[in-house]
Structures are given as C-alpha cells and as structure tokens.
C-alpha positions as CSV (number, residue, x, y, z in Angstrom):
1,M,-13.8,-57.0,-27.6
2,S,-15.4,-57.0,-24.1
3,T,-12.3,-55.4,-22.7
4,L,-12.5,-52.6,-25.2
5,C,-16.2,-52.1,-24.3
6,R,-15.4,-51.9,-20.6
7,E,-12.6,-49.4,-21.2
8,S,-14.9,-47.2,-23.3
9,E,-17.5,-47.3,-20.5
10,T,-15.1,-46.1,-17.9
11,R,-13.3,-43.5,-20.0
12,P,-15.0,-40.1,-19.8
13,S,-16.7,-39.0,-23.0
14,A,-15.5,-36.0,-24.9
15,V,-18.4,-33.9,-23.6
16,V,-17.6,-34.8,-20.0
17,R,-13.9,-34.0,-20.5
18,T,-14.8,-30.7,-22.1
19,R,-17.2,-29.8,-19.2
20,R,-14.4,-30.6,-16.7
21,V,-11.9,-28.4,-18.5
22,L,-14.4,-25.5,-18.7
23,A,-15.2,-25.9,-15.0
24,E,-11.5,-25.8,-14.1
25,V,-11.0,-22.7,-16.3
26,A,-14.0,-21.1,-14.7
27,L,-12.7,-21.9,-11.2
28,I,-9.3,-20.4,-11.9
29,G,-10.9,-17.4,-13.5
30,V,-13.0,-16.8,-10.4
31,L,-9.9,-17.1,-8.3
32,Y,-8.1,-14.6,-10.4
33,V,-11.0,-12.1,-10.3
34,A,-11.1,-12.5,-6.5
35,Y,-7.3,-12.0,-6.4
36,S,-7.6,-8.8,-8.3
37,C,-10.8,-7.4,-6.7
38,S,-9.8,-8.1,-3.2
39,R,-6.7,-6.0,-3.7
40,L,-9.0,-3.1,-4.6
41,L,-11.0,-3.5,-1.4
42,A,-7.9,-3.2,0.8
43,S,-7.1,0.1,2.5
44,D,-4.8,2.4,0.5
45,A,-3.7,4.4,3.5
46,L,0.1,4.8,3.0
47,A,1.2,5.9,6.5
48,P,0.1,2.7,8.4
49,A,1.4,0.6,5.5
50,L,4.8,2.2,5.8
51,D,4.7,1.6,9.6
52,R,4.1,-2.1,9.0
53,A,7.0,-2.2,6.5
54,A,9.3,-0.6,9.1
55,E,8.2,-3.3,11.6
56,L,9.1,-6.0,9.0
57,V,12.5,-4.4,8.5
58,R,13.1,-4.5,12.3
59,V,12.2,-8.2,12.4
60,E,14.5,-8.8,9.4
61,R,17.4,-7.1,11.1
62,L,16.9,-9.3,14.2
63,L,16.9,-12.4,12.0
64,G,19.8,-11.3,9.8
65,L,17.5,-11.2,6.7
66,H,17.8,-7.5,5.7
67,W,19.3,-8.1,2.3
68,E,17.1,-5.7,0.2
69,I,19.4,-2.7,-0.2
70,A,22.3,-4.6,-1.7
71,L,20.1,-6.6,-4.1
72,N,18.0,-3.6,-5.1
73,Q,21.2,-1.6,-5.9
74,L,22.5,-4.5,-8.0
75,F,19.3,-4.8,-10.0
76,A,19.1,-1.0,-10.5
77,E,22.8,-0.6,-11.6
78,V,23.1,-3.5,-13.9
79,K,20.8,-2.6,-16.8
80,V,20.5,-6.1,-18.3
81,L,19.9,-7.7,-15.0
82,G,17.2,-5.2,-14.1
83,L,15.4,-5.5,-17.4
84,L,15.4,-9.4,-17.3
85,A,14.2,-9.3,-13.7
86,S,11.4,-6.9,-14.7
87,Y,10.2,-9.2,-17.4
88,W,10.4,-12.1,-15.0
89,Y,8.4,-10.3,-12.4
90,A,5.7,-9.2,-14.9
91,T,5.4,-12.5,-16.6
92,A,6.5,-15.7,-14.9
93,H,4.1,-15.3,-11.9
94,Y,1.1,-16.0,-14.3
95,I,2.5,-17.9,-17.2
96,V,4.6,-20.5,-15.3
97,T,1.7,-21.2,-12.8
98,A,-0.7,-21.6,-15.7
99,I,1.6,-24.0,-17.5
100,A,2.0,-26.0,-14.3
101,L,-1.8,-26.2,-13.9
102,V,-2.3,-27.5,-17.5
103,W,0.5,-30.0,-17.0
104,L,-1.0,-31.3,-13.8
105,Y,-4.4,-31.6,-15.4
106,R,-2.8,-33.8,-18.1
107,V,-1.0,-35.9,-15.5
108,G,-4.4,-36.8,-13.9
109,H,-6.8,-35.8,-11.2
110,H,-4.8,-37.6,-8.6
111,A,-2.2,-34.9,-9.1
112,Y,-4.3,-32.0,-10.3
113,V,-7.0,-31.8,-7.6
114,P,-4.8,-31.7,-4.5
115,A,-2.4,-29.2,-6.1
116,R,-5.3,-27.0,-7.2
117,R,-6.8,-27.1,-3.7
118,A,-3.4,-26.1,-2.3
119,L,-3.1,-23.2,-4.7
120,V,-6.6,-22.0,-3.9
121,A,-6.2,-22.3,-0.2
122,A,-2.9,-20.5,-0.2
123,T,-4.2,-17.7,-2.4
124,L,-7.3,-17.1,-0.2
125,I,-5.0,-16.9,2.9
126,G,-2.8,-14.4,1.2
127,L,-5.8,-12.3,0.1
128,G,-7.1,-12.3,3.7
129,V,-3.8,-10.9,4.9
130,Y,-3.8,-8.2,2.1
131,L,-7.2,-7.1,3.3
132,T,-6.3,-6.9,7.0
133,V,-2.7,-5.7,7.0
134,P,-1.8,-3.7,3.9
135,T,2.0,-3.3,3.8
136,A,4.2,-1.1,1.7
137,P,6.8,-2.6,-0.5
138,P,10.5,-1.4,-0.5
139,R,9.9,0.8,-3.6
140,F,7.7,3.0,-1.5
141,V,10.5,3.6,1.0
142,S,13.2,6.2,0.7
143,G,16.5,4.7,-0.4
144,Y,15.0,2.0,-2.6
145,I,14.6,2.0,-6.4
146,D,11.5,0.8,-8.3
147,V,13.3,-1.4,-10.9
148,L,10.2,-2.1,-13.0
149,K,9.5,1.7,-13.2
150,L,13.1,2.2,-14.2
151,N,12.6,-0.2,-17.1
152,A,9.0,0.6,-18.0
153,A,10.0,2.1,-21.3
154,D,11.3,-1.3,-22.4
155,G,8.3,-3.3,-21.3
156,W,4.5,-3.4,-21.3
157,W,4.2,-2.5,-17.7
158,G,3.7,1.1,-16.4
159,G,5.1,2.8,-13.4
160,D,2.7,1.1,-11.0
161,A,4.1,-2.3,-10.1
162,S,3.7,-4.8,-12.9
163,A,0.3,-3.6,-14.1
164,P,0.1,-3.0,-17.9
165,K,0.5,0.7,-18.9
166,G,-2.6,2.7,-17.9
167,L,-4.0,0.0,-15.6
168,G,-2.0,0.8,-12.5
169,G,-5.1,2.2,-10.8
170,L,-6.6,-1.3,-10.8
171,T,-4.0,-2.7,-8.5
172,N,-3.4,-2.5,-4.8
173,Q,0.2,-1.5,-4.4
174,L,0.2,-2.2,-0.7
175,A,-0.1,-5.9,-1.2
176,A,3.5,-6.7,-0.3
177,F,3.0,-9.1,2.6
178,P,2.9,-12.0,2.1
179,S,4.4,-12.4,-1.4
180,L,2.2,-14.6,-3.6
181,H,4.8,-14.2,-6.3
182,A,7.1,-16.2,-4.1
183,G,4.3,-18.4,-2.8
184,W,3.0,-19.5,-6.3
185,A,6.6,-20.1,-7.4
186,L,7.2,-22.4,-4.5
187,W,3.8,-24.1,-5.3
188,V,5.2,-24.8,-8.8
189,A,8.4,-26.2,-7.4
190,I,6.5,-28.5,-5.0
191,V,4.1,-30.0,-7.5
192,V,6.9,-30.5,-10.1
193,N,9.0,-32.2,-7.4
194,R,6.0,-34.4,-6.6
195,Y,5.0,-35.5,-10.1
196,A,7.7,-34.8,-12.6
197,V,9.6,-37.9,-13.8
198,H,12.9,-36.3,-14.8
199,R,15.3,-34.9,-12.3
200,T,16.2,-32.0,-14.6
201,T,12.5,-30.9,-14.5
202,R,12.5,-31.0,-10.7
203,V,15.6,-28.9,-10.6
204,L,14.1,-26.3,-12.9
205,G,11.1,-26.2,-10.6
206,W,13.2,-25.3,-7.6
207,A,15.3,-22.9,-9.7
208,H,12.1,-21.1,-10.6
209,A,11.2,-20.6,-6.9
210,V,14.7,-19.4,-6.0
211,V,15.0,-16.9,-9.0
212,T,11.5,-15.6,-8.3
213,A,12.4,-14.9,-4.6
214,V,15.5,-13.0,-5.6
215,V,13.7,-11.1,-8.4
216,I,10.9,-9.8,-6.2
217,V,13.4,-8.5,-3.6
218,G,15.9,-7.1,-6.1
219,T,13.2,-5.2,-8.1
220,G,12.1,-3.5,-4.9
221,N,8.6,-5.1,-4.9
222,H,8.9,-7.2,-1.7
223,W,10.8,-7.5,1.5
224,V,12.7,-10.8,2.2
225,I,10.3,-11.6,4.9
226,D,7.4,-11.2,2.4
227,A,8.9,-14.1,0.4
228,V,9.4,-16.2,3.6
229,F,5.7,-15.8,4.6
230,G,4.6,-16.3,1.0
231,W,6.3,-19.7,1.2
232,L,4.7,-20.4,4.6
233,V,1.3,-19.6,3.2
234,V,1.7,-22.1,0.4
235,L,2.9,-24.8,2.8
236,A,-0.2,-24.1,4.8
237,G,-2.2,-24.5,1.6
238,F,-0.6,-28.0,1.0
239,L,-1.4,-29.0,4.6
240,I,-5.0,-28.1,4.0
241,A,-5.2,-29.8,0.6
242,D,-3.4,-33.0,1.8
243,G,-5.7,-33.1,4.9
244,L,-8.8,-32.9,2.7
245,S,-7.5,-35.7,0.5
246,A,-6.7,-37.9,3.5
247,S,-10.2,-37.3,5.0
248,R,-11.9,-38.1,1.7
249,T,-9.9,-41.3,1.4
250,I,-10.8,-42.4,5.0
251,T,-14.5,-41.7,4.4
252,G,-14.4,-43.7,1.2
253,R,-14.9,-40.9,-1.3
254,P,-12.7,-40.9,-4.4
255,R,-9.6,-38.9,-4.2
256,S,-10.2,-37.3,-7.6
257,S,-13.4,-35.6,-6.5
258,S,-13.2,-31.8,-6.2
C-alpha cells in the first residue's frame, strides 16, 4: 500500500501531463510559425540567388557531387516515380517528423527533450542561413524540370514548390540552402537509431533519410550540396543539444528539464 502511495506521488497528475503536452504543442507551433514567417522575410531577389546556385554547382563539380541533371530527368520522365516523389516531398517532411516527435514523447523525457532541442537548434540555424544567403533551387535554373509543378494536377500542391494550391505566395522559394527536408529526415533517422528497440525500425529511419535526399534532388527542389549541408546543420543541432544535456547533468540539474 505504501509503495502504491509513493508511486502515485511521483507520477505526474493528468493535469500536469496535459499541461506538458500543450506546452510542447505550443513550442512546436511557434517553431513552425517562425519557420514559415522567416522565409517571408528573406530577400526575393532572383539574380543573386541564381548566382549563389551557380557557385554551389561549381563546388559540386569540384567534389564530384553534381548529380542533379540525371536524377531530375529520371523523375520527370518516369511518371509514377515523379508522382510518388511529389507526394513524398509535399507530405513526409511534416508527417514523419511529427510522428517521430509524438513517439519520442511517449518514450520519455530522457529521449524527447534532447531530440527536441536538436531539432529546434538545427531549424533555427537553417532559418538564419535562409535569411542571409537566399539561394535558388535547380527548378529555377534553365535545363531543370519542376517535378512537383509537372504533377500538380494530381496533388494538392500548386506550381509553387510544395505549397497548397493558391498559397504559393506564402512561401520563400529561394530557401534551397541548406535543405531542412534532408536535415529533418536525418534527425528522424538519428533519434530512431538512438531509441528504437527493433532493428527493422532503425533501418526504416535511415531509409527515410536516404529516400528524402534523393527525392529533393530528383524533383528539382534542392542541389546535392543543399542536402549535405542540411545534414551538417542537424548534426550541429545534436552537438548543441547533447552539450546542453551534459552541462545540466554536471551542474546537478535533471536531464528531463527543458
């Protein structure tokens, strides 16, 4: 009886749990609003954005990473592949990340809090780059095909990136570098690898990251180097999050605090 009483005292009440969930939902909502609004604050000057894209291509050629043309042609010519990639691009970025966040919350604060910190830190870094160095995606460059626009009649997106029909004006289409599509997908792979019990689940996490990287390049929305830097941004986010967790442990603060 006394053991049960002690457990009930340490277990958060339904009200506390509800408040925590609402606080997390609010935090993610604020992050998403910042993600959307900051894109609108970036410069929409196309000429310098195209110049930056040309510089990225030069770097890719030096590194042997200029794979966009072949992938883009494949996704444009194979109708089924292009349509599936368009749905993936317009959907998985948000839905899979949201599912991972909910799953992590259920795993526990020891998993959720560091992962959420990493996602927030990486996203803020990415938004800072969007604001300072707007860069054109391949679909803005002659010779590349906008695969989502090509398949817009079969989806809910319009001709402006992956925005729903009629809402293209609310997006910054020069937010190619770095790719947070690739970054968030790698974030999913890392947290699944850290906390999933089953090997199959971990493999699916890595497959999500790889497929997303191929899709964003093949659809003409990102350069290969955008994906690489999107991954680096997320790794930086984990370094920041893990550093915060370590410092809180050293100072005697609980790891689960936000």
